[in-house]
C-alpha positions as CSV (number, residue, x, y, z in Angstrom):
1,M,52.7,-3.6,20.3
2,A,50.1,-1.3,21.6
3,T,50.7,2.4,21.3
4,A,48.8,5.4,22.5
5,I,46.5,7.2,20.2
6,S,47.7,10.7,19.4
7,S,44.9,13.1,19.0
8,A,44.0,16.8,19.4
9,L,41.1,19.1,18.8
10,A,41.4,21.8,16.1
11,F,38.9,24.2,14.6
12,G,37.7,23.9,11.0
13,A,36.8,26.6,8.6
14,C,33.2,26.6,9.8
15,G,34.2,27.0,13.4
16,A,33.2,23.5,14.4
17,P,35.7,21.5,16.4
18,E,37.2,18.6,14.5
19,M,39.5,15.7,15.5
20,R,43.1,15.3,14.5
21,V,44.6,11.9,14.9
22,E,48.0,10.5,14.0
23,P,47.6,6.9,12.9
24,E,50.8,5.0,13.1
25,R,49.7,2.5,10.5
26,I,48.0,3.4,7.3
27,V,46.7,0.8,4.9
28,L,45.5,1.8,1.4
29,V,43.6,-0.9,-0.6
30,T,42.8,-0.2,-4.2
31,I,40.6,-2.8,-6.0
32,D,41.0,-2.7,-9.7
33,T,37.8,-2.5,-11.8
34,L,35.4,-2.7,-8.8
35,R,32.1,-1.2,-9.8
36,A,30.5,0.3,-6.7
37,D,27.0,-0.8,-7.5
38,H,28.0,-4.5,-7.5
39,L,28.6,-4.3,-3.7
40,P,25.7,-5.2,-1.3
41,F,26.0,-1.9,0.6
42,F,25.3,0.0,-2.7
43,G,22.1,-2.0,-3.2
44,Y,23.3,-5.0,-5.2
45,P,21.1,-8.0,-4.5
46,I,24.0,-10.6,-4.6
47,D,26.3,-11.0,-1.6
48,T,29.5,-10.3,-3.4
49,A,31.4,-8.9,-0.5
50,P,30.5,-10.0,3.0
51,F,33.7,-8.7,4.6
52,L,33.6,-5.3,2.9
53,T,29.9,-5.0,3.9
54,S,30.8,-5.7,7.5
55,L,33.7,-3.2,7.4
56,A,31.5,-0.5,5.8
57,D,29.1,-1.0,8.7
58,R,31.9,-0.1,11.1
59,S,33.4,2.7,9.1
60,I,32.8,6.0,7.4
61,N,31.4,5.0,4.1
62,F,31.3,7.7,1.3
63,T,28.7,6.6,-1.2
64,K,29.2,9.4,-3.7
65,A,32.9,9.1,-4.4
66,F,34.4,9.3,-7.9
67,S,37.6,8.5,-9.7
68,H,39.1,11.0,-12.2
69,S,39.5,8.4,-14.9
70,A,38.2,5.0,-15.9
71,T,41.8,3.9,-16.5
72,T,44.2,2.5,-14.0
73,G,47.3,4.5,-14.4
74,P,45.7,8.0,-14.5
75,S,43.4,7.1,-11.6
76,H,46.1,5.9,-9.3
77,S,48.4,8.8,-10.2
78,S,45.6,11.2,-9.0
79,L,45.0,9.1,-5.9
80,F,48.7,9.5,-4.9
81,T,49.3,13.1,-5.9
82,S,46.0,14.9,-5.3
83,L,46.2,16.3,-8.8
84,Y,43.9,15.8,-11.8
85,P,45.2,13.9,-14.8
86,L,45.3,17.2,-16.7
87,Q,48.0,18.3,-14.2
88,H,50.1,15.2,-13.7
89,R,49.7,14.3,-17.4
90,V,49.3,10.6,-16.9
91,Q,46.2,10.4,-19.0
92,N,46.5,6.8,-20.3
93,N,48.1,3.6,-19.3
94,G,51.7,3.4,-20.6
95,Q,52.6,6.9,-19.4
96,R,55.0,7.6,-16.6
97,L,54.4,9.8,-13.6
98,D,57.2,12.4,-13.6
99,D,59.7,12.4,-10.7
100,G,58.9,16.0,-10.0
101,F,55.5,15.2,-8.6
102,V,55.2,14.5,-4.8
103,T,53.3,11.3,-4.0
104,L,51.6,10.3,-0.8
105,S,54.1,7.6,-0.3
106,E,57.0,10.1,-0.5
107,A,55.3,12.4,1.9
108,L,54.8,9.6,4.4
109,A,58.3,8.3,4.0
110,D,59.6,11.8,4.8
111,R,57.6,11.6,8.1
112,G,59.3,8.3,9.1
113,F,56.8,5.8,7.8
114,E,58.1,2.5,6.4
115,T,56.5,2.2,3.0
116,A,55.6,-1.0,1.1
117,A,53.4,-1.8,-1.9
118,F,52.1,-5.1,-3.2
119,V,50.7,-4.7,-6.7
120,S,48.7,-7.5,-8.5
121,G,49.1,-6.4,-12.1
122,G,47.8,-4.0,-14.7
123,A,49.4,-0.7,-15.4
124,L,51.2,-0.2,-12.1
125,F,54.6,-1.8,-12.6
126,G,57.6,0.1,-11.6
127,D,58.0,1.8,-15.0
128,S,54.8,3.8,-14.3
129,N,56.7,5.4,-11.5
130,I,53.8,5.0,-9.1
131,A,56.6,3.2,-7.1
132,Q,58.3,6.4,-6.1
133,G,58.4,6.7,-2.4
134,F,58.1,3.0,-1.7
135,A,61.0,1.2,0.0
136,T,59.4,-2.2,-0.9
137,Y,57.5,-2.5,-4.2
138,E,56.5,-6.0,-5.3
139,T,54.8,-6.8,-8.6
140,P,53.8,-10.2,-10.0
141,R,56.5,-12.5,-11.3
142,M,54.1,-15.1,-12.8
143,T,52.4,-14.9,-16.1
144,T,49.1,-16.2,-17.4
145,R,47.1,-16.0,-20.6
146,N,44.1,-13.6,-20.8
147,D,40.9,-14.3,-22.8
148,N,42.7,-13.3,-26.0
149,G,45.5,-15.8,-25.4
150,N,48.1,-13.1,-24.7
151,L,50.5,-13.5,-21.8
152,I,50.1,-11.0,-19.0
153,R,51.7,-10.6,-15.6
154,Y,49.1,-10.9,-13.0
155,Q,48.6,-12.5,-9.6
156,S,45.4,-13.3,-7.7
157,A,44.3,-11.9,-4.4
158,N,45.4,-14.9,-2.4
159,R,49.0,-14.5,-3.6
160,T,49.0,-10.7,-3.0
161,T,47.6,-11.1,0.5
162,D,50.2,-13.8,1.2
163,A,53.0,-11.4,0.1
164,A,51.6,-8.5,2.2
165,I,51.3,-10.7,5.3
166,R,54.8,-12.1,4.9
167,W,56.1,-8.5,4.9
168,L,54.1,-7.7,8.0
169,Q,55.6,-10.8,9.7
170,T,59.2,-9.8,8.9
171,G,59.1,-7.1,11.6
172,A,59.7,-4.4,9.0
173,A,56.4,-3.0,10.1
174,D,57.2,-2.8,13.8
175,G,57.1,1.0,13.7
176,K,55.0,3.4,11.6
177,F,54.2,2.1,8.2
178,F,52.2,2.8,5.0
179,L,51.0,-0.3,3.2
180,W,49.4,-0.2,-0.2
181,V,47.8,-3.3,-1.5
182,H,46.4,-3.4,-5.0
183,Y,44.0,-6.2,-6.0
184,F,43.3,-7.0,-9.7
185,D,40.8,-9.8,-9.6
186,P,37.6,-8.1,-10.9
187,H,39.6,-7.2,-14.0
188,N,39.9,-9.5,-17.0
189,P,40.7,-12.4,-17.2
190,L,37.7,-13.4,-15.0
191,R,38.6,-16.9,-13.7
192,P,37.2,-17.2,-10.2
193,P,37.4,-20.4,-8.2
194,Q,34.3,-22.5,-8.6
195,Q,33.3,-22.2,-4.9
196,H,33.1,-18.4,-5.2
197,L,31.2,-18.7,-8.5
198,D,28.7,-21.0,-6.7
199,Q,28.4,-18.4,-3.9
200,V,27.2,-15.6,-6.2
201,T,25.3,-17.5,-8.9
202,P,21.5,-17.3,-8.2
203,A,19.7,-20.6,-8.1
204,P,18.1,-21.6,-11.4
205,G,14.5,-20.4,-11.8
206,E,12.9,-17.5,-10.0
207,A,16.2,-16.3,-8.3
208,T,18.0,-16.2,-11.7
209,T,15.0,-14.4,-13.3
210,R,15.0,-11.7,-10.5
211,H,18.7,-11.1,-10.8
212,R,18.7,-10.8,-14.5
213,A,15.7,-8.4,-14.3
214,F,17.6,-6.3,-11.8
215,L,20.6,-6.1,-14.2
216,T,18.5,-5.1,-17.2
217,D,15.9,-2.9,-15.5
218,E,17.9,-1.3,-12.7
219,Q,21.4,-1.3,-14.1
220,E,20.3,-0.6,-17.6
221,I,22.2,-3.4,-19.4
222,V,21.0,-2.8,-22.9
223,A,23.5,-4.9,-24.9
224,A,22.0,-6.9,-27.7
225,R,23.0,-10.2,-26.0
226,P,23.5,-9.7,-22.3
227,R,26.4,-11.9,-21.1
228,F,25.0,-12.8,-17.7
229,E,27.6,-15.5,-17.2
230,L,30.4,-12.9,-17.6
231,I,28.6,-10.8,-14.9
232,E,28.4,-13.8,-12.6
233,R,32.2,-14.4,-13.1
234,Y,32.8,-10.8,-12.3
235,D,30.8,-11.0,-9.1
236,A,32.6,-14.1,-8.2
237,E,36.0,-12.4,-8.5
238,I,34.7,-9.7,-6.2
239,R,33.7,-12.4,-3.7
240,F,37.1,-14.1,-4.0
241,M,39.0,-10.8,-3.5
242,D,36.8,-9.9,-0.6
243,E,37.7,-13.2,1.2
244,H,41.4,-12.5,0.9
245,L,41.1,-8.8,1.8
246,G,39.3,-10.0,5.0
247,R,42.2,-12.4,5.6
248,L,44.7,-9.5,5.4
249,Y,42.6,-7.5,7.8
250,E,42.4,-10.4,10.3
251,A,46.2,-10.8,10.1
252,F,46.8,-7.5,12.0
253,A,45.5,-8.5,15.4
254,P,47.8,-11.6,16.0
255,L,50.8,-9.4,15.0
256,G,49.8,-6.6,17.5
257,L,49.2,-4.2,14.6
258,D,45.5,-3.6,15.0
259,S,45.7,-0.5,17.2
260,N,45.9,3.1,15.9
261,T,45.5,1.8,12.3
262,L,43.7,3.6,9.5
263,W,42.3,1.6,6.5
264,V,41.3,3.4,3.3
265,I,39.6,1.2,0.7
266,T,38.6,2.3,-2.7
267,A,38.7,1.2,-6.4
268,D,40.5,2.8,-9.3
269,H,37.4,2.7,-11.5
270,G,34.4,0.6,-12.3
271,Q,33.3,-1.5,-15.3
272,G,30.7,-1.3,-18.0
273,L,29.3,-4.8,-17.8
274,G,26.9,-4.0,-20.6
275,T,25.6,-0.7,-19.4
276,H,25.8,1.8,-22.3
277,K,26.4,-1.2,-24.5
278,W,30.0,-1.4,-23.2
279,W,31.5,-4.3,-21.2
280,G,34.9,-3.0,-20.3
281,H,36.2,0.3,-19.0
282,H,38.7,2.9,-20.2
283,R,36.4,4.2,-23.0
284,Y,33.6,6.0,-21.3
285,I,33.2,8.1,-18.1
286,Y,29.6,7.3,-17.3
287,N,29.2,6.6,-13.6
288,E,29.3,2.8,-13.8
289,Q,32.9,3.4,-14.7
290,I,33.9,6.2,-12.4
291,R,31.8,5.8,-9.3
292,V,33.9,4.0,-6.7
293,P,33.6,2.8,-3.1
294,L,35.5,4.9,-0.5
295,I,35.7,3.6,3.1
296,F,37.7,5.1,6.0
297,H,38.0,2.6,8.8
298,F,39.8,3.4,12.1
299,S,40.7,0.4,14.3
300,D,40.2,2.5,17.4
301,A,36.9,4.1,16.2
302,D,35.3,3.9,19.7
303,A,38.2,5.5,21.5
304,L,38.3,8.3,18.9
305,G,34.6,8.9,19.1
306,V,34.2,8.1,15.4
307,E,30.6,7.3,14.7
308,P,30.3,4.7,11.9
309,R,28.0,6.0,9.3
310,T,27.2,6.3,5.6
311,V,28.0,9.7,4.1
312,D,25.6,10.2,1.2
313,D,25.2,14.0,1.3
314,A,28.8,14.9,0.3
315,L,30.7,14.4,-2.9
316,A,34.2,12.9,-2.6
317,E,37.0,12.5,-5.1
318,H,40.2,10.4,-5.3
319,V,42.2,13.6,-4.9
320,D,40.7,14.0,-1.4
321,V,42.3,10.8,-0.1
322,P,46.0,11.9,0.2
323,V,45.0,15.3,1.5
324,T,42.8,13.7,4.2
325,I,45.5,11.3,5.3
326,M,48.1,14.1,5.5
327,D,45.6,16.3,7.4
328,L,45.1,13.5,10.0
329,L,48.8,13.6,10.5
330,G,48.9,17.4,10.7
331,G,50.7,17.8,7.4
332,T,50.2,18.6,3.7
333,L,51.7,17.4,0.4
334,D,54.5,20.0,0.7
335,G,56.3,20.9,-2.5
336,Q,53.7,19.5,-4.9
337,R,54.2,20.6,-8.5
338,G,50.9,22.1,-9.3
339,Q,47.8,23.2,-7.2
340,V,46.6,20.3,-5.0
341,Q,43.0,19.6,-5.8
342,G,42.0,17.5,-2.8
343,R,39.9,18.7,0.1
344,S,40.3,17.0,3.5
345,L,37.4,14.8,4.4
346,T,38.4,15.0,8.1
347,P,35.6,17.3,9.1
348,L,33.1,14.9,7.5
349,I,34.7,11.9,9.2
350,F,34.7,13.3,12.7
351,A,31.8,15.7,12.7
352,G,28.2,14.5,13.1
353,A,25.9,13.9,10.1
354,E,24.4,17.3,10.6
355,A,27.7,19.2,10.8
356,D,28.0,22.5,8.9
357,V,31.1,21.7,6.9
358,D,32.3,23.0,3.5
359,R,31.2,20.4,0.9
360,R,32.6,19.9,-2.6
361,A,30.3,21.4,-5.2
362,Y,31.3,19.2,-8.1
363,A,33.1,16.0,-9.0
364,F,35.4,16.1,-12.1
365,S,36.6,13.3,-14.3
366,E,38.2,13.0,-17.7
367,R,39.1,10.8,-20.6
368,R,41.7,12.0,-23.0
369,R,42.3,11.0,-26.6
370,I,42.8,7.2,-26.4
371,F,41.6,5.6,-29.5
372,Q,44.2,6.6,-31.9
373,D,43.0,4.2,-34.6
374,F,39.6,5.9,-34.8
375,S,39.0,8.7,-37.2
376,D,38.8,12.2,-35.8
377,D,35.0,12.3,-36.5
378,H,34.3,9.2,-34.4
379,P,32.1,10.2,-31.5
380,E,34.5,8.6,-29.0
381,A,37.7,10.2,-30.4
382,G,39.1,13.3,-28.7
383,E,38.8,14.5,-25.2
384,R,35.9,13.9,-22.8
385,Y,35.3,15.7,-19.5
386,A,32.6,15.0,-16.9
387,L,31.3,17.3,-14.2
388,Q,28.5,16.3,-11.7
389,D,26.8,17.5,-8.6
390,F,23.9,15.9,-6.8
391,Q,21.4,16.8,-9.6
392,H,23.1,16.9,-12.9
393,K,26.0,15.5,-14.8
394,Y,27.5,17.1,-17.9
395,L,29.7,15.3,-20.4
396,W,31.8,17.6,-22.6
397,S,33.3,16.3,-25.8
398,S,36.0,17.9,-28.0
399,L,34.7,16.1,-31.1
400,G,31.4,14.4,-30.4
401,A,28.1,15.7,-29.0
402,D,27.8,16.9,-25.4
403,E,25.5,15.2,-23.0
404,L,23.5,16.3,-19.9
405,Y,21.7,14.0,-17.5
406,D,19.5,14.5,-14.4
407,I,21.4,11.9,-12.4
408,A,19.0,12.3,-9.4
409,A,16.2,10.9,-11.5
410,D,18.2,9.0,-14.1
411,P,21.3,7.6,-12.3
412,Y,22.4,5.4,-15.2
413,E,22.5,8.3,-17.7
414,T,20.0,7.1,-20.2
415,R,18.0,10.3,-21.1
416,N,20.2,13.1,-22.6
417,L,18.7,16.4,-21.7
418,I,21.2,18.6,-23.5
419,D,18.5,20.3,-25.5
420,V,15.8,20.6,-22.8
421,A,17.7,22.0,-19.7
422,P,19.4,25.2,-20.9
423,Q,20.3,26.6,-17.5
424,A,22.1,23.5,-16.3
425,R,23.7,23.1,-19.7
426,V,25.2,26.6,-19.7
427,R,26.3,26.6,-16.1
428,M,28.0,23.2,-16.2
429,K,29.6,23.6,-19.6
430,Q,31.2,26.9,-18.5
431,T,32.4,25.4,-15.3
432,I,34.1,22.5,-17.2
433,E,35.7,24.9,-19.6
434,R,37.1,27.0,-16.8
435,I,38.5,24.0,-15.0
436,V,40.2,22.7,-18.2
437,A,41.6,26.1,-19.1
438,A,43.1,26.5,-15.7
439,L,44.7,23.0,-15.5
440,D,45.6,22.0,-19.0
441,S,49.4,22.5,-19.4
442,N,49.6,20.9,-22.9
443,E,52.6,18.8,-21.7
444,E,52.8,15.1,-22.6
445,A,53.9,12.5,-20.1
446,E,56.8,10.2,-20.8
447,I,56.0,6.9,-22.4
448,V,57.1,3.7,-20.6
449,D,59.3,1.1,-22.2
450,E,58.2,-1.2,-25.0
451,A,57.9,-4.3,-22.7
452,T,55.4,-2.5,-20.5
453,L,53.5,-1.3,-23.5
454,E,53.2,-4.9,-24.7
455,Q,51.7,-5.9,-21.4
456,L,49.2,-3.0,-21.8
457,R,48.3,-4.2,-25.3
458,S,47.6,-7.6,-23.9
459,L,45.2,-6.1,-21.5
460,G,43.5,-4.2,-24.2
461,Y,44.5,-0.7,-23.1
462,V,46.9,0.2,-25.9
463,R,46.5,-0.5,-29.6
């Protein structure tokens, strides 16, 4: 079912012409707990993602993209609303996105897109209300036991891909559609198939030594007992997911759905894996937990004049994704409750690498009070906010000590400069405080039902 590409030239804020396209098919893929620097095209020495690497080579690949939270529910809520967690108030898993917020799926449904979502687990069941705007919303029916022996609802990438392909084959997608596919595999429990574990495990001897040296020397894994086997299982889950994401992509052409299609691929957050002595996520907002891949891939890139390239000179945030998609369609998130925070990445996508376009000055992330069983004087209790540009990153704490890093020289945030860089400290702290004061409504989001909370406890999110 080939359709003509709809496009027009417009003029951006800087006066440079920019392309407007109207994709008829939009596919958003979110990969739970995918740490960006465990992908080959971010410099990782293990081939964890051959398909994604190939796709990134044929796409616009933003290498400095950040989520607004290291927690699934808040991160996805920002991705769908273009609002920071301070605004939509989903600041922890187990909270419900209010009906009053406009989501990307609702905006696309209003424009005549058939909407469908296939969710693999975690904090995105219907009770989270991320489902609003989706005509089809499938979540796992099966349960498995996690590493703590608790039952969780979760399905692997092969089953999620199967479900999405079945939907495509029904004919429901014959017209315009928005398809969201959420993969959970790099999240605990890490139980990859043996063949994928074999594909990412270095050979014993020198290869293993080099890999472990990379993890400790480059990625700053400083835990007392590095659990390298866990990292290998994590990498194998990425490889497994990557295979089935590739299978989903390849399913489009035989169905006649590969023309005029936009793919957007990102992660909700990363994973500690021993960096900063933390193996999970949710607790910190260091960059191993909030830096994410962000790929925009057009099936008709050649016809549109889209030059595949890596964008490493511009900051991007999750809130930019819905604004960019709507901008490509010539629309906005009309009626949003609160000031939309996203900036369209369209000029950066269609303009050349040297284009004079307005770039985001900072990336902002947060972590609210989440460890209720910790005392108030615990350094990880209270609120945490992060602000970063290309040179510095500031971590503000309501109860603990603030931190400042030169991330250009120290990308893994190991040397706190809070006492030796007064100009950057004052400038960034004041900016964070202005952002928080402007956005914080002091409202609390509704808590989901007890059954969903029990699932979140099983995953370690809620105590």
